[in-house]
N, C-alpha and C positions, 0 to 999 in steps of 0.2 A: 483060880481057874483049874478045872480038873486036869489030872495028868494026861488024859486022853486028848487034850488040845494039841493042835499042830502048830508048828512055828516055821515061818518062812523068813529068811534073811534077804533083804533087798539091798543091792549095792548098785552104784551108778557112778559114772564119770571118773573112771580110774585114770584115764589119760596117760597111759604108759608109765605110771608110778608104781613099779613092781614092789618097792619096799613097803609102801602104804598098803597095797593089796595083800601082801603076805601077812602083815600085822592084823588086818581086819579079818582075813580068813582064819587066822589062829584064834582070834577072839570068838568068832562064830563057832569054830570047832570046840572051843573050851566050854561053850554053852550047850553042847550036844545037838546043835542044829545041823541037819544034813541037807535041807532044801534051800537052795540059793537061786534067786532070780536076779538077772543083771539088766539094768535099764539103759544101757548103751554108753557110748563114748569111751571105747577101749583105748583109743590111740590119740596121738597128737599131744603137744605140750611137754610130755615127758619122754624119756629116752628108750623105754623098753616096751613098746607096743606089741612087738612080736611075742614076747614072753607072756605079756598080759593076756593076749588072745589065746595062746596055748592053754594057759591055766583056766581061763573062763570056759573054754570049750569043754574042758574035762570036768570042772567042778560045778558049773551052773546048769541047773535043769532047764532054765529058760534064759535065752539071750535075745535082747531086743535091739533094734537099730537106733543109733544115735546120729546126730548131725555130722560129727567128725567122721564117723564110720561111713557115711554116705558120700561126703564131698571129697575127703582126702584121696581115696582110691578111684574116684570117678575118672574114667578114661577121657571124658569130654571136658574136664575141668581146664579152664584157660588161665585163671588166676594162679600165680605161683610165687614162691619166695624161697629163700635158702632153707628156712625152717620146714616148710611144707615138703620140699624135695627131700630133705633129710629124713623126716618122719616117714614118708612114703617108702623110701629106700630101706627102712628098718623092717618092713613087713616081709614075712616069709612067703614062699610060693603058695598061691591060692588064697592067701588070707584076705586080700582086698576083695576078691569075689565073694568070699564067705561073709565078710562084713556087710556088703551091699545087698546080700540076699536075706539078711535077717528080717524077721517079721516086724511090722510096725507097732503092734500092740499085743497084749495078752490079757484075756478075760478069764475069771474063775470065780467060784462061789466060796465064801468063807463066813461061817456062822450066820447064814441066811442073807448075807450081803453080797451083791454082785460087785466084784472088784475089777477095775481095769487099770492096767499099767501101760504107760508109753514113755517116750523120752522127754518131749518138750511141750506138745499140745495135741489136741484131738485132730488137728488138720495137717500138720507137717512137723517133721523133726527140725525144721529150720525156722519155725515160728515160736518165739520165746514168750512165756507168760511168767512174769515176776511175782514175788510175794505180795506186792502192793497193787495187785490188779483191781479192776472194777467189777461190778456185779455181772455185766455182760460177759466178761472174760471168764469169771467163775463158772457161770452156768454153761458156757461153751465147752468147758473141759469135760462135761458129762454127756455131750451130744454125740450121736452117731454121725459119722462123716464118711466120705468115700475112702478115707485112709483107715478108719477103724472097722468099716463094714457095718452091716445091719445086725439086728438082734436086740435083745433086751438092753436098755441103757443102764450103765452102772450107777450105783449109789455111793461107791468109794472109788476115788481115782488117786493113784500115786504116780509121780513123775520125777525127773531129775533136771538136767540141763543147766539150771541157773546157779548151781553150786551153793545154794542158799536154803537150808532146810526150814520148813514151817509146817504147821498143822492148822487146819481151818474147818469149822463146821458151820453150815448155814441152813436156811429153811428147807423143809421137805426131807430132812435127815440126810443131807448130802455131806460127805466128808472128802476134803481135798488135802493132800499132803505132798511135800517135796522131800525126797530122800537126802538131799544134799550130795556131797561129793566125797568119794573115797580118796582120790588122788590129787585133787586140786581145790580143796575147800576154801571158800572166801570168808573174809572177816575173822572167823576163828579157823585157822588152817589145820586144826586137828581133824583127821579123817572121821567121817560120820556115815553110819548106815542105819537102816530101819529093820526092826523085827515086827512082823505081823503075827498075831497069835489068835487062833480060833479053831473052828472045826472045818477043815478043808473039804469042799465039795458038798457041804450040808446046806439044804434049803431052809432049815429050821433055825430060828433066831437063837443065838447062844452067845456067851461072853466073847468079846472081840477087843483086841487092843492093838495100839500102834506105839512102839517104843523106839526112841532115838538113842543111838549108842555112839559115843566118841571114843576113839582108840588112839592113844599116843603111839608114835613110832619114831624111828631114827631118821629124822629129816636131813641131818647133816650127811648121813651115809648115802641118802638118795642124791643129794647135791654133788657129793664126791663122785658118784657113778656117772652122773650126767656130764660132769667136768672131764672125767677121764675119757669118756666116749666122744668128746668134742662136739657135743650137741649145740647147734645154733640157738640163739635167743635165750641163752642161759640166764642173763640178768632178769628177764621177765619171769622165768620159771622159779628162780630163787625168791623173787618178790612174792609170788603167789603161794608157794608151798612153805616158805619160812615165815612170812608176815601176813599172809591172807589178803594181800593187796593186789588187785588185778593189774596186769602188766601195762594196760593202757593208762593207768592212773599212778604208776609208781614214781613218775617224775613230776607229779603235780606239786607246785611250790607251796600250796596250802595244806599239803599232807592228805592222808585218807579222809574221805568225807562220809557222812551218814548216807546209807544207800537207798533210803526211801525217796521217791520222786517228789519234787516240790509240788504243792497243791495251789 
């Protein structure tokens, strides 16, 4: 690809894991990439949501709403737990309002392709679309909805939410990919992000690529920080960031299971 190509780093689901975020940002910087888009879920699960927000507000050219960003600081939220109360208390002044005001999606042109980014699905940050979705769910990710607004429909869609990266191409030249998670990656707990490469803003077809990057980091240092800060639900956090096992399954007597749904 010519040197004139643009590169965009896509990060998602940092979830208060500042140690992982700093490692990923260092890797992005080492590649000479300045443009960073964030697909949401800055807070919850990890101990330093406030610091993650501060860094992403400074470093990311685009910041998008995630499901945790919407419900954690929701003043009308009725469900609560020790963990939720603790993570909410970690936020700085005005950060909750900033999170809930983030845009739902972001559209742009890259090498003649219309790209749309959002957190979880085309309809809501709270509707999850997993990697083993069906055909109806696949095509629904490219549809305009009240949440995305009107305009040309995308041919490339990137999202986060599931902490489980994948890349899929189907009929009519549609490309769907999931960025995975920086701070709370499942199965392989190594942080992962995506690099998009192409000609930004161009309506002309040109080389286009999607690259997944895994970045090792000091997970034990992150666990030590969460422990020192007295974060609740620590065992679940350790299970997720050290072993890649979702906290809801960490006590399964049969051990971790393959994550594809039974057919």
